N, C-alpha and C positions, 0 to 999 in steps of 0.2 A: 262123564263122557261113555258116548256109544263105543261100542267094540269097532266100527269102522272107522272113527273118528282114530282111534288107535292105530290101526291098519294103515290109515292115510300114512300118520305120524312115524311109524315105521318105515314104509316105503319112502317118503320125502328124504328122512335121516340119513335110510340104509343107502337111497340111489348117491345123496352128497359126499357120502362118504369114500364111495366108490372111486367117484368122478375126481375128488381131491387126493386121495392116495394113490390112483393110479397117474394122473399129473404130478406129482411128487416124486414115482419111481421113474419116470420118464424124464423131469427134469434133473434128477440125483444122478443121471448118467454123464448130463452135459459138462464138459469142463468148463464153459463159461459160469455158471451156476455153483462151481466147488469152493469159492469161498464163502456162500452160504451153508449149501450141504456138507461140508467138509470142512467149517472152520478150527474145530479140535485138532484135527490131524494135520491141517497145513501151517498152524501155530506151534505144533511141535515137531515137525519136519518130517513128517512121513511120505513116504514115495510112492505109496499104492493108491493116489490121488488122481484123478480124472483132473488135469491142470490144463488150464488153457493154453499156458504158454508152452507147451509140450507136445498136444493131440489136438495139431490143428484139422488133419486130414480127417475127411468123413466117411463113416463105416455104419453099415447099415445096423450093427449090433446096438448102437447108442439109440434108435428109436422103439428100442425094444423095451417094455416096462420093466424095472428088477425088483425081485421080490424075497430076496436074498436078507434084508434087513428084517423079515420077521422072523426067519429061520433063525439069525444069528439069537433071537432074544431068547430064544431055546437054548444056544450051545454056552451063551456068555455064561461064567460062573460065578458065585458071589467072591473068590480069591482073585479073581481078574480084575474084580469091579474094585475090590479093597486096596487093592497094589496100586493099581493105575488112576484112581477119583476118590480115594478116602473112604472115611467111616461113614461120614455126613451124606455122599451120596448112597452108598450100601444103604443107611437107612432109609432114606428115599425110596430107594427100589423095595428093599421089605416091606413098605407101606404098602405097597401093590401087593408082594405076595402074600399078605395077609390078607387084604381083601381078597383076592384069587379062593386061598383055603378055606377062610371063611364062609364064602356065598356059596361056591359049589355045593360045600356038604349042605348048607341049610336051603340051598336052592331044590335039592334032591330031596330033602325029608319034607319040604313045605309043598312043593310038586305033588309028592305022591299020597301024602297024609292030609294037609290042611286042604288044600285046594279043591278035590274032591267033596270033603264035608263042609267047606263052604258053599260050594255051588247046591250040595242038595240039602241045605242047612233050614231052609225056612219053611214053617207049617201053615204060615196066614197068605195074605196076599205077596205071590212072588212078587222080585224085580226081576225085570225085564231081563230075558237071557241075553240080549244084546247089549244089557249094561255091565261093567264092569265091576259096578258094586255086587253083582252076583257073584264073584269070586270073592269078596270080600267078609270078613266078620259081620259087617251089617247086613246081610243076609242070615246068620244065626237067629233064630229067635229068640228072643228074651227068657230067662230062665234054663236052657236047653243044658241038659248034660254034656252035649258036645264041647261046651266051652273047658270044659276040663280040659279036652286033647288041647286046644288052646293053651291052657295053662301047663300045658307040660311040655310044650313045644316051647315056652318063655322059659321054663328051666333047661329046656336043653340049647336053646340059642345064647341063655347067662352065662351057662357053666362052661360051653365051650367058648365062647368069645374072651372068659377070664383066666380058660388054659390055655389059650393061644397068646393071649398077652403076656402071661408070667413067662412062659417059652419065650417069649421075645424079647422081654425085657431082661433075662436070663442071658441069653445068648448076646445081646448087643453090649452089656455089662462085662461079659469078660475082652468081647472086641475092645471095648474103650480101653482097658487096663494094658491090653496088649500093643493095643494102636499107641498107644503113650510111651510104652517102650522101645516100639521100633521108630519112634522118631525122637527119641532122648538126645540127638544130637541138634535138634529145633532150639534156637536161642532165647523163645519165649521160655524153657524149661527154667532157666536161670536167670529170670527178669521178674519184676514187678513195678506196676506203675506205683508212684507215690503222688497224694495230691494234696492240696492245703498245706503248704509248704512255707513256714514262718521265715522272717529274715533272721540272720546270723547278727545277735546284738554287738559283735565286736567290728565286723564288716560290712555289715548293711546289705550282704548278697544271701541270696536262694542257695548258690550252688554252695558256699562253705557251709551253710547251716546243713543241708544233705550228709556232707562228707562227715561232719563233724558228730551228726547224730547218730550213722549207722556204725560208724567206727568205734562208737563207745556202747551201743547198745547189740551190735551183732557183729563184736570182734572178730570172731574165728570162721565166717562164714562172707563177709562183707567185702566185695571187689572194687568194684567202681559205681561210676553215676554218668548219667548223661543230663543235665538241664535241657529243658525247652526254652525255647524265644520266640517270642513275637514277631511271625515274619511274614506277615499277610502282605505288604509290597513287596517284598522279595519275591513271593508266590507268584504276583502277579508276573513280575518280570521273567521269571521261571516259564511262566504258562505261553508268553512273548514269545521268548526262545525258542522253546518247542515247535511253537506253530511256522517260526520262519525256517526254521531246519528242517520240517516237512515239507515247504514250500520246494528249498532248494534241492530235496530230494526227488520232488515230483519234477521239476524243471528238469534236472540231471536225467530222469529215465526218458521225458518227452522230446529234450536236445538229442538223445542217443538215437530215440526212435526216427527224427527228421533226418539223421546224417546218414542214417541206414536205407533211409525209404527212398525210392529212385524219384517219385513224384515231389519233393518238396526240394527247393533249392537253399544253395549254402548260405545264401542271407537268412533264410528261416532259421538255420541251425544256430547263426552266430547272434541274432536277435536274443533266442534264448538263452547263449554263453553272458550277454552282456546281462539281462536281468538277473541271471545267478552269481554274477561277480557284486552286483548292486546289493543284492540280499546278503550277500558274504561280507559286506561290509558291515550294513546294518545290523549284521547278528555279531561284529566284533565289539562294535560300539556296545551293544546291550551286555556283550559279556563283561567288560571292562566297567559298567554298571554296576554289574550283578556283585563282582570282586570288591569293587569301593563298598557295597553296603554289607557284606558278609563282614568286612574288616572292621566297619564300623559298630553292625550291629556286635558285634563280638567286644568292642573297646566299651559302647555304651550298656552293653550289660542288658539287654532286653528280658529278663529274666521272666519267665511265670511260674505261677508257685507249682508246677510241675515236673516231674523227673520221672526218669526208669533208671532204676538201680539192679546192677548186677551181681549176683554172687556167685563164691566160688565152687557151690553146690546148689543141685537142685534141691535137696534137704535143708539148704540155708534161705533158699528162696520162698521154700513152700511154708517154714514156718514165719517168715515177715510177712507172706501175704494175708495170713490167716490169722494174724494178731492185732490185737489193737495196742496200737506202738507208745498213745499219750493218754493221758488221764483226761483231757479235754476228745471226746471222739471227733469233733469237728477239725482237728488239727493232724497231722499226718496220716494219713487216710490210705490205706495200702490195698490191692488189692493184683489178683496174676496178670501179667502183662500177656495181652492179645498177640497173636502173633504180627511179626513188622508188615505181612502185607495186608492184614487185616484192619491196622489202623487206619482210624478217621484221626489225623493230625490236625485238620483246623477246628475239631471240637475238643481237644485236648485245653485251646483256650478259655474256655469257656468254664465261669467260677463253680466248683462244686455246690455253692450254698445256691446257686440259679436253676441248676438243674430241676427243682421239684415245680418250678414256676412253670419251666417249659414242657414237663410232662402235664401237668394240669390245662395248658394251652393245649393240646394235643389232644386230652381225651374231650374236653369240650367241642373240637372242632372233627373229632371221628364222631360225637353224639349228634353234630348238627348235621353231617353227611349221611348219617342212620334216619333219622328224623327227614331229612330232604326225601329221599330213596322210597318214604311211605305212600306216596302217590303214585309213580309211575306200579308199583308192584302191586297196589290195589286194583288200578287200571285192568292190569295184565289177569287178574283174578275177575275182574270184570267180564272179560274177553271169553275166558273159560269157562264162566258159569254162563253159557248165551241164553238157554232156556228162563232164566230168572232175570238175564238183562233184558231179554225182549219185551217180558211184563213192564219193567218199568223205564226202558226205552223202544219203543215201537219202531222209530226208523232200522232199528237193528235187524227187523224181519224181512230186509232188503237181503239180505245174505243169503235167503234162501230162494232166491229168485234166479241164483246160479246152478245147474247141477254139480254137485260135490264140494262146492265153495264152503258150504259150512264144515264138512269134515277137516278141510284146511286151516280154517279159523279156528276152530275150537280142538284140534288136534296138536297142529306144529306153530301155530302163530303164535300163541301166551307164552311157551316155554322159548321159542326164537328170540322173542321180543326181553323177556326178562334176562336172558342171557346176553342181548346187547346193551342190555343197559347197564350190569352188574358185572361186565368187562372190564369197566372202566375204575372199580372199586378198588383192586389192588395198588395201580397205578394211582391212586391219589391216597391209600394208606402209607406207602412206602415214601411218597414225599411230605408226608406227617410226621413219619420215623426220623427222616433226614433233619427237621426242624428239631426233635427232641433233644441232641446232644449227647447220642451215643458216641463212647470212644471206638467202635470196633464197628464192621461191615455185617459182622454175625450177627450182635446184638441186635442190630436195625431192621435186619432182617427178619429176627424172630419175633422182635416188638410187631413188625408190621404183618407177619405171620398171623400173630395173636388176633389184631385189631380186624384183619381180613375175615378170620373164621366167625367172629361172634357176631360181624354184621351181619353176614351169611347165614348165620343161625336165626340172627332177629330179623331181620327185613325176609330173606326166601324162605326159611323154613316156618316160622311162628307166623310171620305178617300172611304169608300165601296161607295158612292154615285159617288162621281168625278170621281174615276179608273173605276166603272163599263160603266158609261156615257161616257166617254174618248174612250173606248174600244168600243163602240158602235158608236161612232161619227167618230172613225179611220178606221173601216169599211163601212161607209155608205157614207162619203162625198164626196168621189170622184166619185162616180158613179152615185149619184144624190144631187149635189151641192144647186141643188134652194129649197130644202125639208130641209136644214140645221135647219130655225127655228120652224119648225114643230118636227124634232128631240128633239132639245130641249126643247118644250115644254111636250114631254112625257118623259124626262132623269130622273126626279126625278121619275115617277110613274113607268119607267121600272126596277129599284131597287125593287119595291115591292115584286116581288116573292122573290127575294133572303132573305129579312128580315119576311117574312114568316117563310123561312125555319131556318132562327136564331132564330126567338121565340121559334119555336118547338124545336129545339136543347137545346136552354137554359134553357126551361120552361120543359118539359119533362125529358129530360135527367140529367138537371142541377140538379133541384131538389130534382129528384128520386137518383141521388147519392150524394145529399147534405145528406138526411136522414138516405142512408145507411154508409154514411162515409167508403168508402172504402181505404183509405188510414189510418185510425187509427186503423180499424180492420188487415190490414195486420200487421201493425208494433205489434199490441197486439199479434197475433199471433207469430210472431219472437221472442218478448222477452218471451211470454211464454213458448216456447220449447229451449230457449237460456239462457240469462241472467237471467233473473228472472224466472225460471225453478223451482216449490217448495216454491217459495213466496208467499205472499199475495199478492194479486190483489187489488189497489187502483183505485176509481172512475178516470176517464179520465175528469178532471174538467176545462172547459172555458167557457169564457164569449163569450156573444153574437157579432160577428164578425162584428159590424157593416160597419167596412170600407169595406168590401168585397160583403157584401150583396144590401145595399138600393143604391151604384151606379150602379148596374146590374139592379134592378126594376126599377132604375129612369131611365136606358136610355131604358129600354123596355116600358116603359109609354111614354118615348118624342118620341120612333118610332111611338104606337101609336096614338099618338096625330096629329104627322105630317102626317100619312097616314092616317089618319080617313075620309078624304073627297077624298082624292087620290084615295085609294083604300079600300074600305069600307069591303072587304073580308078579309083582315086583324082584323080586330075588334075581332069576335068572340074568334080569336087564343090566342086575346092578353086577352080576359076574362077569357078563359081556363087558360092561366099562372098566372093570380093572383091569382083563385080560388084554382088550385092546390099547388101555393105557400102558402096560407094561411094558408091551411090544414097540410103542411109540417111545418113550423115553430111555429104554436101552439104546434105540438107535441114535436120540440127543447124544446121551452120556457118551457115548462112545465116538459120534461124529462131530458134534455141535459143539456143545458147552464145555467150558473148562473149569477146573478146580480153583478157585481165588480163594479161598480159606477154608482152613480144617478146624472143628471145634470137637474133635474125637465122641460124634455122635451126642451133639447136645440137643438135637433136635428130637430124639426119641421120647424123653419125658414128657414133650409138649404132644406129642400124636398120640402119646400112652393118653393123656389126660383128657383128649378129644375123642379118644372111643369109649374112654369112662362114662365120658358125660353122653353119650349116644345109649349105651348099655340104660344107665339112672333112668335117660328118660323116656326109654322103652317100658321099663317098669314103670316109671310114674302113668303113664299113658295108660298101660292094662291094669293098673289098679283101679284108675277111672271107670275104663272101659267094661269092666268086669261088675264094676258097681252099676252103671246104667244101663246093661243088660242084665240086672236082676239077679245077679250072683255074686253076694256081697261074700260067700266063704272064700269065694276065688280071690276077691279082691284083698281080704284078708291071709290069704295063704301066700301072697305075694310081697308081702311086708319082710317076712326075713330073708327072701331070695335080694331084697334091698338092702336090707342090712348087711348081708354078705359081699356085696359088691363096694358098697363101702369101706368096707373093711379091710378088703383087699386092696383097696387103691393107699387106705393109709400102711398098708404093709410094705406095700411098694416103696412108699414116702420114705419110711422108716429104713427099708432093706437096700435099695439100689439107689433111689435118690441121691444123698449126700456126696456121692462118687462122682455122680456127674456135673455135682457144682462145685467141686474142690480135686485135688488129687492128693491122698493119703500120703504121712509123714514114711510108711512105710515103702510106698512103691517107688516115692522121690530117691531113698536110701540104697534098695535095691538096683534103681538106675545107676545111681553113683557108683555102685561098687563093680559095675558091671564096665562102667567104664574106665575105670582104675584098674582093670584086669588087661583091656586092650590097651589102655596109655593112651585113652581120647580125651580124658578128663579136661586138660589145660587148654589142648585144643578148640575143644567144644565153648568154655570161658571167653575165649578169645574172639570165637566168633559171634558170641551174643554181645561182647562190647562193641562191636562194630556195626550190628544188624540195627540199632535203634538212634543212629543219627538224624536229626530232624531234618526233613525233604530241603529246607530254607537253607541249611549248612551243608550240605552234598556236593559234590562236581558232579555236575551231569554233561558225557560226552556228546557234542551235536555235531560230531563228524566234519569239523573242520582240522585240517593238516596243512602242514609249513611251517613257516617262520613261526618266530616265539609268541608274535602277534596273534596269530592264528592258530594258535597250538589250543587243542581241548580243555576248555578251562573249566570244564562240568564232566565227572564222569558219570556210569550208570547209576540210578537210583535205586 
């Protein structure tokens, strides 16, 4: 890529980002869009929010874009994030802060030391100064002693990354222990999940079997159990009841609006009242059917081989969850229970022995999706390698007929097309993860996060690298076969220009669109003028999509780390990427996304793994590059550094990882003693007994009031 193409890419992405962010800053102040841009605050009942119900008057202040969200990113403290959103969200924020600390320091050293060294490093036929290759390691002559400076920078990057990783892991490790203590009143700390429960030989029921088994083997801590039932049909009826209840609420709001409107007649209001009465009658009939099925379900004992077992202490729950209960490991399978709000109830009906088959199907489907994306990624590289493409496809020369079009095509178009294609990948992967049978949303999201990350590494990084290098070799190998080793040495650095534009597009345009939420804006506009016209607007409440954001951020971090030594020009772009991302997501966390589950930092070991993969990949790449640059001594010198990185990762697995997988007996006992001092232990146990009632057996308040026939037959889930 020529330097002018990079300038065009920077200009286009910066211009788009400025327009999008300005539009967001303007729309954020409009009360009509508060359900989109203040969804979290509205759901929590905050009053300092532009509300369309109370801010009908026009004022000039609403036409001025607001930039306070940028300043707030600096003011928000980690303690506030931890208190308001939880440790998972703080871990997510720490990922951006890690990237900022790491790449700002590396950018300063890389630009001051490596960049001038690369630009002046060629002693043979020099690369054009208008080409980005002049700023990469490919401009260093083979066998040059300047490569030892690159080796020193490699050591610095590796050691600095390891230092920051250890510091982060140690700090989050301590915060996890403290967070578990702070949340010691949560019911999941007293409860375990038991699967593959056999029938009682005497009474032929699983509930009886659970009570007998834990009364015998855990007599000092066992408290009670909640057997689960097959309530699929009842769940469908409850869904219908909720839909009817929502329709009634919307009609009541519409009827009230019509009655207070001067333009509407009394007949219009009475028409809505008639519909409301009709829907209430349907809801009452549905309520009686739900009661009947609930009683019948209890009588027929549609038990599943799954139960939530509650203990009188955390100590007892931890021992039971982490122990093998039976000589046959496929019976009485125990694990710590997820939070009640984190449970995916319908997946508990899947037999445990079938789960490996589900996972195999998911792996095959994800592999097929990866193979399918080979074609668009290769096509994108064909556009990026325009000089090679026009030799094999002469009609592509038509691009040069329009002045400036070539710079747009080679500098902006490939990364924009690639980002467009891979945008659907997280949604496809979370769809596959839903089919894998995970019992909690957190496990489902973590699994999807892993699948998306490895998909991106395989398709966006490796495939872009290989396909781009392949096009280079096809174009040059026939004319200069003796130069193949040197061209292979520059193959990795040859893709640096493409990854610069990818980072620009993914960061500037991607983060700007994330904060604007154009899809939700369009959907809200369509609903407001069609099916929801005149109805009360509700906030669009969603949880933070870890599976969609973490893999892309981790991929950009991988690209930055791998290319830190190869092309230091990339480093300031990566630093800017993390700075913008931090500001954007602080706003989203404060105003938009809610916390739907809390794993106490379970995402960090996976993020740590992604960064370790990046550091190891950087070191392996440099071993090959030093060798192909006729500097074998430098290649051998990297091997001890690689060994140190692997040993550091193994140390972290031994020192920190077990605490993220399970709670220690010591911590559980300490938390029990704290509750005993405060006199809260019995109350917390009772709370745990009530928390894991299956949705199909819970009452749900649908807002019907009046006689016994219209008495709420359900209470809040």
